N, C-alpha and C positions, 0 to 999 in steps of 0.2 A: 833310523823315524826321525829325529830330528833334520837329518841332512834333506831328505826326498821335501819336507815342509820348509824346509831353510830357501832347494833349489826351486821350490813353486813360487815362492814369495818374490824371491828374485825372477821370473819369469815374469808374475804379472805386473809387477813396478814397470819395467821395459816394456814391455807392449803397452801400457796407459800412456807411457812418454811416446813412443812412437805413432799411436791413434793421435795425442793432444799436437802431435807436432804435421801431423798430415793434416786434421780440422783446420790448423791456423796457416798453410801453406795454400788450402783449396780458398779460405777468407779471402787473403791476400789475393790472389789471384783473379775472383770473380771479382774486389772492386777497381783492380787495375782495369778488367776487361769491360767493366761496367754493366756485368749481368746481375740479378737479384736471387742470391743466394742464399736459402738459409744456413746460417754459422750459429749452432748452440740455441740459447735463446730470442735474439732478434734477426732481423733482416738484413741485409747491405745494401743501402741505396745505389741507384748508377751514379756515375760524377755526372757534372753539370756544369759544362764551360761555360762561362759569361764574355762575349765577344764584347770590344769597345763599338759602340754605334759611330758607321762612319759622319764627317761632318756636314750640315746642312749648308748648300749651296746657297750664297746672298744673290739673291735675285736684282739684277742689276737693268735698271728702267732707263729713261731717255736721259740726256746731261739737263742738271740745273739750266735756268737761263741766268743763275748769278756766277758763274763761269767763268766768263769773260773781264767780270769786275776782280784787279790785280788788287792782292792787301796794301797797296801802298799809294792809291789812291785817297782824296780826299774826303770827306764825307760833303754834302751837296750842299750844307750851309758854307761850309770854309773854303769850296774852289775857288770864290772868286777873292778871297783877301789873300794880298802879296804877303802880308809878314806870316803866315803859315806856312810860307815854301820855305823860307830861310831860316824855322824855328831847330831847336836841335832836336836830336833822336826820342825820346823820350816823349816830348809834348807833340810832335809828327805823327807819332804811334797813336796817340790817342784822338789825334785830328785825321787821321786815316779810316780806311776801311778794317785795318787789321782787327781792332777791339770795336766794331761797329756791330749794332744789332742788327737781326734780319729787316726788320723793316725798315731802318736807313739803308740799307743796300737796296731794298724793294722800290724805295723813293726814286734813287738814284737812275736804279732801271729805266723806272717810270720816264723820268726826264729822257731819259736818251731815246727811247721809245718816241716820243712826241716831237723831239728835235728831229727824228725822219722825217716825218710827214706833214709837219705842220708847214702853213702858208706861208706865216714870217716870224718873227719874233715871240712879238706880243698874242698870237694866234693861241686862243685854250680853250676856244667853245667849238671848234667847228666839227665836222662830222670825223672827218680824219683824226683829228686829236681823241674823240672819243672812243675811236676803234680801240687804237695804242693804247689806251688806257684799261677798256677793257681785255685786248690781249695780254697786260701783263698781269692782270687779275685772273684771269680762267687758265695762264699757265700754273701762275703758284698756286694757285686749286689745285691742279693735276699733279706737281710734285708733292703737295700736302696729302692727298688722296692716296700715293703711291704708299705712302707710309702708315694713314689713319684709314684702310678703306672701308672701316663700319662706321665714321663719320659722317649721317645723313647730313646733316645740319649743310654743313660746306660742300656736300654734293649739291645739294638742292640749289645755291648759291652760285654754283659752278654753273647750274644749267640753265638758268634766269641768266645769267653774264652774253652765256653765249649764243641764247635766245633772241638777245637785245644785238649783242654785235650783228648778228644774222641778219634783222631789220635792218640796221645802219648801211651796214654791207649792199644791202638789195637796193636802197634808198641812193645810194650812191652809185651803185652801176648804171639806174635808170638818169640821174641827173648830171653826172659826170663822169664821165667814162674810164678817161686819160688817168684823171685821179684814183678811180679805183682800181685800176692796175699798179698805179704807183704806190701804194698803199697793200694792196697785197705781195706787191716784189719785194717793199722794205720789210716789212712785218712778216714775212714766211709765213702767211698765211693762204691755203688751199680752198677756194670756194667751188664748194660742189654747189651745183641744182637744184633746186625744191624738185621732188617726184611730182609727174603731172594727174591731175584729181581725175578720176575714175570712180565715177557713182556704179554700183552693183544694177545691175537691169534687170530688176522683179515683175513680177506680173501687172503687181498695181501700178509700181509707175509707169509700166509701157502703158496701160487702160487710161491712168491720168494723162499722159502727154498725149495721146491720142486724141484724149476729149478738150483739151485745152488746144490741140491745131484746129481741129473741128469748129470748137468757138470763136475763134479767132478767123478762119475763113466767113465766117456767117456775118461775123459783124463788118469784116472788111465789105463784103457785097452788099449788106444792109447799106453801107455807108458810099457805098457807088451808084446806088439806084435814087438814093439820095438826094446826089449831085445831079444826078440825069433828070431829076423830074424838077430842081432847082433853075436848073440851066434852060 
């Protein structure tokens, strides 16, 4: 009798071990396959793989107008000083564009643009010089707005400068066409003609135009009768 009870206890313990091993194996296989399987009193969540995001490509805009200025060039205030050419390395670096700020580089670029189109060395107020100054300013605004596209104040200033330059070019084209062609060629400006003005032909406008023509003809007829009577 005691032997049968011992045999039953051994069989129950071995069956329980086999059941727990099978349950553990099922849970591990479900975890690896990504399925949601009930294991005991909790549910195994599927694996979530987090992949690295691809790097965003930087937008490459047009080249800056200051790229042709080499770092070894002297600043505008020291370009005409002979002693600045013979100084040692450290002082020359301080006087060159290597350590210059953006406004100093822009000032030197503006002088280069003016030298291309000015009539003589003392010319600082002609239409060509004004166009060169506005062109340098417009291109600087364009480079700034590529990085800060929400800057509405500088965008407004850029549009005002473009409108001012357009008026100057239109005047220069009517007065001195050879100078107009030279300015556009030297500064790299593409002049586009303004669109022709087309008025919308409404019924009210057509009626008004016909009435004005009729009145004009009547006036001309009365003037002709008065001239004939006086003669």
